[in-house]
N, C-alpha and C positions, 0 to 999 in steps of 0.2 A: 582539448577535453575528450576524454574517453566516455562515450555515452552508452555503449553497448558492447558486450563481450560475447562471442560465440565460439565454442570449441569443445574439446574433449576433457572430461574431468580426470585429473591425475591423482587427486587426493581430496578427501572430504574430512571436515572436522565439525564440531558443534557450532563454531562461529565464523568459519571461513572455508573457502574451497579453492583449490589450485586448478586452473583451467589452462590447458595447452592450446595456444592459437598459433599455428604454423611454426611450431618449435619454440615459441616463447611462452613461458609459464607465468600466468598472472595470478597473484594471490588476491582474492576478492572476499572481503568481509561481508557476512550476511547475518540476518537474524536467525534465531534457531528455528523459527517457523519456516522461513525460506529454505534453510539448510535441509530440513526434513522433507521438503517437497522435491528436492533435486534427485535426478537419477543416480544409479550406482557409478562407481569408478569405472572408467572405460567407455562410458556412454557420453553422448553429446548433449550440451545444454546451451542456453542463451540467457543472459541476464542484462537488464538495464543497469547502468553504473553511474556513480557519482564519485569524482576524484576529490579527495581532501588534500589540500596543499598547505604545509606549514614549513617553517624555515628548516627544520630538521626531520621532516616526516612527509612521506607520500603514502596515502592509503586509498585503496579502491573499495567502494561499498557497492554491493549488488542487490538488485530488487527484481522480483519475479514479474511485476507489472509497473507501468508508468504511474498508476494510482499510488502504489506503495512508495515509489520514488518521490512523488509530489508531496506526500505527507512527511517524508523524511526531510525534504527541503524546508517545509513549514515548521516542523518540530525543532529543527536546529536553528531556526531564526529566533526562538524563544531564549531569553537570557537564562543560562544555567543548564540548558539542554545541549549537550554535545552529541557527537555521532554515536557514542556508546549508549547514552541514555535513549536516544532516538531509536536505535536498533532494539533496545530492551522493550520499549513501548510497543513497537511494531511486532516484535516477536510475541508479546503477551496478548495483544488485542487483534493484530492483523490490520491491514489498511482500512477495511470497511468498519471494523470495530472501533478504530481510532475516530473515524468520522462520526459514528453514532454517539460515542462518548462525549466528544466535544460539542456536537450539535445539541445534545441533551444537557450539557453542563455537568456531566457525571465525572467529577474529578476523582471520585473513589475508584472508578474503573481504571483511570490512568495511573493511580498510585500503586496498583497491583504490580506494575513493572518493577523488576529488581533495581534498587538504587534510586528510585523516584519517591521522594517523600511527599507528605500532604501539601506543603507550601508550594513546592515545585509543580505538583499536579494541578493545583488551583491556578497557578500562573499560566500553565499550558492552556487550560480551558478558557481562562479570561482573555488571553491574547489571541487565541485562534478561533474563538466562537464565531466571530463575524466572517471569518474566511471559510468556515466549514461548508456553508451552503454552496459557494462557488465550486469547491472541490467535489462535493456530492453531485452537483449538476453536471460536472464533466466526467463523473465516474465511469459511465459506460464507454466513452471514448478512450479513457485512460487505461482501460483494461485490455484493449485490443492489441494484439501482437501480430506481426507479420513474419512469415517464414524467412529465415536467413539463407541466402544463397549458399549452396554447398561448397563453392570454391573457397570459403573462408577456412575450411578444414584441410588437414593434411590428406594426401591421397589414401592413406590407410583407413581414414575415417569417412571417405566419401559415400559409403553406403548408408551412413547414418545421417539423419538431419538433426539439427539442434532441437532440443525439446522446447517448443514454444510455450510461453505462458498462456494458459487457457483464459479466454475472456470470461469474466465473472458475471453470471446472470444476475446475481444479487446487486452488484454495483450498477449494472445497466438498468435494472428495474427501479432501483432507488433514484437514479438520475431521471428516468422518464416520469416517475411519480412526482418528483419535486418540480419538474418542468410543468407538469399538468396543473399542479396546485398554484404555482406562480401565475400561470395563464388564467386561472380562475379568479385571480385578484388577491391571493394571500401574499403576505410579505415573505421574503426569502427566509428570514430567521424563523418565523413561526411555522412555515411550511417544512423547513429542514428538520425542526424539532419533532414535528408530528410524524414525518416520514421515517425519521431515525427510530422513534419509539415503535412505530408499526413494524419496521424491519427487524428490530430487536425481538419483538414478540413472535414474528413469523419470518425467520431468516431466508427461507426459500420461496417466499411468496412472489407471485408474478405481479407485474405492474398494476393491473386492475384491482387486485386484492389490496395492494399497498395503498392505492388511492382511496378506496372505500374505507379502509381502516383509519387512514390519516384524516379523512373528512369527519369520521365519527369523533376522533380526538379533538378536532378543531371546532366541532359544533358547540354552540352556546350551552352551558350547563344550566339545569334548572327547569 
């Protein structure tokens, strides 16, 4: 299994990138959001990868963070969601946006992805809603990337280090806020929904702000 690719970009397109690793070119399919985040041709990059194996096809899919890769794995576990649909959803919402939409049961957000109709969007939310809190809780750890040793690159590129995926403060804050609410005695499902709603209202909010906002949402009404 190829879990990570690091090398120099030879070619970029809307839905894939060609990466040279010691003279071998790997075509890695990516979401348009990930494609837009990659450096120019000739620069180094690193992507987490998932290999799709079929009788007549081998395709490598790339992700900027482990959080994005985990959501791809879960999305493709839903009947009717293949790799193409998963990449469309991730490209439309981003990994953190997918988590928020599913935790809130917002299938209308999921259906904004090209090729995803309302019935399929509802199925995604229904089948993954119970899994969303667990992924959100791991979000901070799943965004952490480590630098790739320079020896993976050809000598001509040794002066450049692969572009590491930056850790997401939003995912880390969301994970910490969710953990805090669960420790206070709230159920994972209700805590995840409140944190997701709070993060949607203030995407760059730090952990303490998210916790306070989520607690207000969870407070008894009336």
